[in-house]
VMD Tcl script that draws the C-alpha trace (Angstrom):
set ca {
  {85.48 -59.28 91.27}
  {84.37 -59.61 87.64}
  {84.85 -62.87 85.80}
  {86.92 -62.00 82.72}
  {87.39 -65.59 81.51}
  {86.78 -65.83 77.78}
  {84.58 -68.65 76.61}
  {84.57 -70.18 73.13}
  {81.32 -71.20 71.50}
  {81.50 -75.03 71.35}
  {80.23 -74.99 67.76}
  {83.00 -72.57 66.79}
  {85.66 -74.67 68.51}
  {84.41 -77.85 66.83}
  {84.47 -76.16 63.44}
  {87.99 -74.81 63.96}
  {89.28 -78.26 64.89}
  {87.41 -79.87 61.99}
  {88.97 -77.36 59.58}
  {92.41 -78.66 60.57}
  {91.45 -82.37 60.52}
  {91.66 -84.41 57.31}
  {88.96 -87.00 56.73}
  {89.60 -90.59 57.90}
  {90.10 -91.81 54.35}
  {93.06 -89.45 54.01}
  {95.03 -91.78 56.29}
  {94.97 -94.66 53.81}
  {98.45 -95.79 52.65}
  {99.19 -94.47 49.16}
  {102.95 -94.36 48.56}
  {103.46 -97.72 46.86}
  {101.88 -96.66 43.58}
  {104.85 -97.95 41.54}
  {107.19 -100.92 41.98}
  {110.60 -100.38 43.55}
  {109.68 -97.64 46.02}
  {112.44 -96.78 48.47}
  {110.50 -95.98 51.62}
  {111.64 -93.79 54.51}
  {110.44 -91.52 57.30}
  {111.64 -87.91 57.48}
  {111.70 -86.06 60.80}
  {109.70 -82.83 61.01}
  {108.05 -80.64 63.67}
  {104.75 -82.31 62.77}
  {106.19 -85.77 63.35}
  {107.65 -88.19 60.81}
  {106.69 -87.59 57.18}
  {106.25 -90.76 55.12}
  {108.11 -90.65 51.80}
  {108.93 -92.86 48.84}
  {111.55 -92.39 46.12}
  {112.16 -93.79 42.66}
  {115.02 -93.33 40.22}
  {118.10 -91.11 40.31}
  {118.93 -87.63 39.11}
  {117.66 -84.14 39.92}
  {114.82 -84.53 42.42}
  {111.19 -83.67 41.74}
  {108.86 -83.59 44.75}
  {105.21 -84.61 44.23}
  {102.78 -83.12 46.77}
  {99.12 -84.13 47.03}
  {96.24 -81.95 48.19}
  {94.01 -81.88 51.26}
  {92.30 -85.23 51.88}
  {94.34 -86.49 48.93}
  {97.00 -89.15 48.61}
  {100.41 -89.51 47.06}
  {99.07 -91.75 44.31}
  {96.91 -88.87 43.04}
  {100.03 -87.65 41.21}
  {101.13 -91.11 40.05}
  {100.64 -90.23 36.37}
  {103.56 -87.77 36.51}
  {106.11 -90.25 37.84}
  {106.83 -92.38 34.71}
  {107.38 -89.32 32.50}
  {109.66 -87.65 35.05}
  {111.65 -90.85 35.55}
  {112.01 -91.26 31.79}
  {113.35 -87.70 31.65}
  {116.13 -88.62 34.08}
  {114.72 -87.34 37.36}
  {114.41 -88.81 40.81}
  {110.79 -88.74 41.95}
  {109.97 -88.16 45.63}
  {106.41 -88.53 46.89}
  {105.63 -87.40 50.43}
  {102.43 -87.55 52.45}
  {101.38 -84.25 53.99}
  {101.26 -84.25 57.81}
  {98.15 -86.07 59.10}
  {97.77 -87.80 55.72}
  {98.64 -91.31 54.63}
  {101.39 -92.79 56.75}
  {102.68 -89.42 57.96}
  {102.19 -88.66 61.65}
  {99.55 -86.44 63.17}
  {95.80 -85.97 63.33}
  {95.59 -82.31 62.32}
  {97.56 -79.94 60.12}
  {97.37 -76.62 58.28}
  {99.05 -74.84 55.41}
  {101.62 -73.08 57.65}
  {102.17 -76.21 59.75}
  {102.74 -78.36 56.69}
  {105.04 -75.74 55.18}
  {107.19 -75.69 58.32}
  {107.34 -79.49 58.23}
  {108.71 -79.49 54.66}
  {111.20 -76.73 55.39}
  {112.51 -78.78 58.33}
  {112.72 -81.80 56.00}
  {114.77 -79.98 53.36}
  {118.09 -81.59 54.34}
  {116.56 -85.04 53.93}
  {114.85 -84.09 50.69}
  {117.94 -82.43 49.25}
  {117.99 -79.78 46.51}
  {114.83 -79.95 44.41}
  {114.76 -79.41 40.67}
  {111.01 -78.88 40.99}
  {107.91 -79.31 43.09}
  {104.72 -80.52 41.43}
  {101.83 -79.75 43.75}
  {98.04 -80.01 43.64}
  {95.39 -77.89 45.35}
  {96.16 -77.00 49.00}
  {99.67 -78.41 48.53}
  {100.37 -75.53 46.12}
  {99.88 -73.09 49.00}
  {102.01 -75.32 51.24}
  {104.70 -75.27 48.55}
  {104.62 -71.48 48.14}
  {104.81 -70.96 51.91}
  {107.65 -73.48 52.23}
  {109.63 -71.91 49.39}
  {109.14 -68.47 50.95}
  {110.54 -69.93 54.18}
  {113.59 -71.39 52.45}
  {112.69 -74.74 50.84}
  {115.20 -75.07 47.98}
  {113.20 -75.62 44.80}
  {114.22 -74.31 41.38}
  {110.83 -74.59 39.66}
  {107.21 -74.88 40.76}
  {104.32 -76.54 38.92}
  {101.13 -75.50 40.73}
  {97.97 -77.36 39.71}
  {94.51 -76.12 40.77}
  {96.08 -73.55 43.07}
  {93.93 -71.69 45.63}
  {94.85 -68.10 46.42}
  {93.76 -67.06 49.92}
  {93.43 -69.39 52.92}
  {90.98 -67.08 54.72}
  {88.44 -67.37 51.91}
  {88.40 -71.16 52.20}
  {88.21 -71.03 55.98}
  {85.14 -68.80 55.72}
  {83.62 -71.15 53.16}
  {84.22 -74.08 55.49}
  {82.57 -72.17 58.33}
  {79.49 -71.51 56.21}
  {79.26 -75.18 55.25}
  {79.52 -76.04 58.95}
  {76.44 -73.92 59.59}
  {78.17 -71.07 61.39}
  {76.82 -67.53 61.18}
  {79.07 -64.78 59.77}
  {79.84 -63.69 63.34}
  {80.70 -67.24 64.34}
  {82.86 -67.58 61.22}
  {84.96 -64.63 62.39}
  {85.18 -66.26 65.82}
  {86.38 -69.46 64.13}
  {89.16 -67.53 62.41}
  {90.17 -66.05 65.77}
  {90.09 -69.53 67.31}
  {92.40 -70.75 64.54}
  {94.73 -67.84 65.20}
  {94.84 -68.83 68.87}
  {95.83 -72.33 67.70}
  {98.75 -70.83 65.74}
  {97.04 -70.79 62.34}
  {96.58 -67.25 61.06}
  {94.60 -67.85 57.89}
  {94.76 -64.18 56.90}
  {98.55 -64.41 56.58}
  {98.41 -67.17 53.96}
  {98.01 -65.63 50.51}
  {99.73 -66.95 47.40}
  {99.29 -63.67 45.46}
  {100.99 -61.83 48.32}
  {103.87 -64.31 48.42}
  {104.12 -64.34 44.62}
  {105.38 -60.78 44.48}
  {108.67 -61.88 46.06}
  {109.18 -65.27 44.36}
  {111.60 -65.49 41.44}
  {111.44 -69.22 40.63}
  {109.91 -70.08 37.25}
  {106.34 -71.25 37.82}
  {103.72 -73.07 35.77}
  {100.09 -72.69 36.81}
  {97.71 -75.35 35.51}
  {93.97 -74.88 35.97}
  {90.68 -75.99 34.45}
  {88.04 -73.33 33.86}
  {85.30 -75.62 35.21}
  {87.04 -76.24 38.57}
  {84.26 -75.99 41.17}
  {86.57 -76.41 44.15}
  {89.09 -73.69 43.33}
  {87.98 -71.00 40.85}
  {90.41 -70.37 38.02}
  {90.43 -66.72 39.10}
  {92.49 -67.78 42.13}
  {95.35 -69.05 39.99}
  {95.04 -66.05 37.65}
  {95.48 -63.70 40.62}
  {98.65 -65.50 41.73}
  {99.99 -65.71 38.19}
  {99.52 -61.96 37.71}
  {101.57 -61.19 40.83}
  {104.42 -63.66 40.30}
  {107.78 -61.88 40.24}
  {109.65 -64.54 38.25}
  {108.90 -66.15 34.88}
  {105.29 -67.36 35.02}
  {103.38 -69.60 32.61}
  {99.70 -70.50 32.68}
  {98.12 -73.57 31.08}
  {94.35 -73.04 30.88}
  {92.16 -76.05 30.23}
  {88.46 -76.84 30.44}
  {86.37 -79.88 31.25}
  {88.89 -81.38 33.69}
  {87.50 -80.07 36.97}
  {89.64 -80.03 40.09}
  {91.16 -83.50 39.97}
  {90.91 -84.92 36.46}
  {93.83 -82.69 35.45}
  {96.08 -85.08 37.35}
  {95.41 -87.88 34.85}
  {95.46 -85.70 31.73}
  {98.22 -86.64 29.23}
  {98.31 -82.99 28.16}
  {98.97 -81.84 31.71}
  {101.58 -84.55 32.33}
  {103.39 -83.59 29.13}
  {103.26 -79.86 29.93}
  {104.52 -80.31 33.48}
  {107.32 -82.67 32.38}
  {108.43 -80.22 29.67}
  {108.40 -77.38 32.20}
  {110.41 -79.36 34.76}
  {113.01 -80.45 32.24}
  {113.38 -77.11 30.41}
  {116.87 -75.53 30.50}
}
mol new
graphics top color blue
foreach p $ca { graphics top sphere $p radius 0.5 }
foreach p [lrange $ca 0 end-1] q [lrange $ca 1 end] { graphics top cylinder $p $q radius 0.2 }
display resetview
């Protein structure tokens, strides 16, 4: 009798798990970046999501990127509050005070869709980096958001998974095995593509990107912008990299104007 048991290369398995695991510093608390935070936990399939709220009015959800923290988007909160909005900041699964050790774009998207009753109707989502893909997936699955501000938005999950595999020292063949291992874990990276989703999304969107972004090429956001079915704006900047956009007064003003537009 032949042994047909499939074995997984330990290096491939380690890389697949590492791809889904935020760094230890991502677990640092980061929701109390302004006084008067109303803290709560929101149930989700990934475990409780840690959230904080300020103000009253139409809700704007702030979503940080991979290995990021809620306070990364703190610069947007005062302007949005002054414009009469409620600001909600939530830690992604496996980040900050949210539950879990591992997560993914589709897993995080499902968590936010499940949390939609607790979040309520959203005037807008302001998201950075990987959270832009989480937002697009969640909206495609039914998260009620009228407008989307997507900052430093990657396009295709598979490309970043392959890049991670290369950085982990895997061969091209092992990289493909890692993608198959992720699929076996319920994470089909080939299915996550913002340009593909964009063709069916009608919400007004604002893409914000810096030409010198070395983490996510500006071509990624351009590809998604070109495919967006609804009204789509693009704010192109330079010299602000991947993260400095989040503290830029120009970006804060542009996002606030977009969120508050009729």
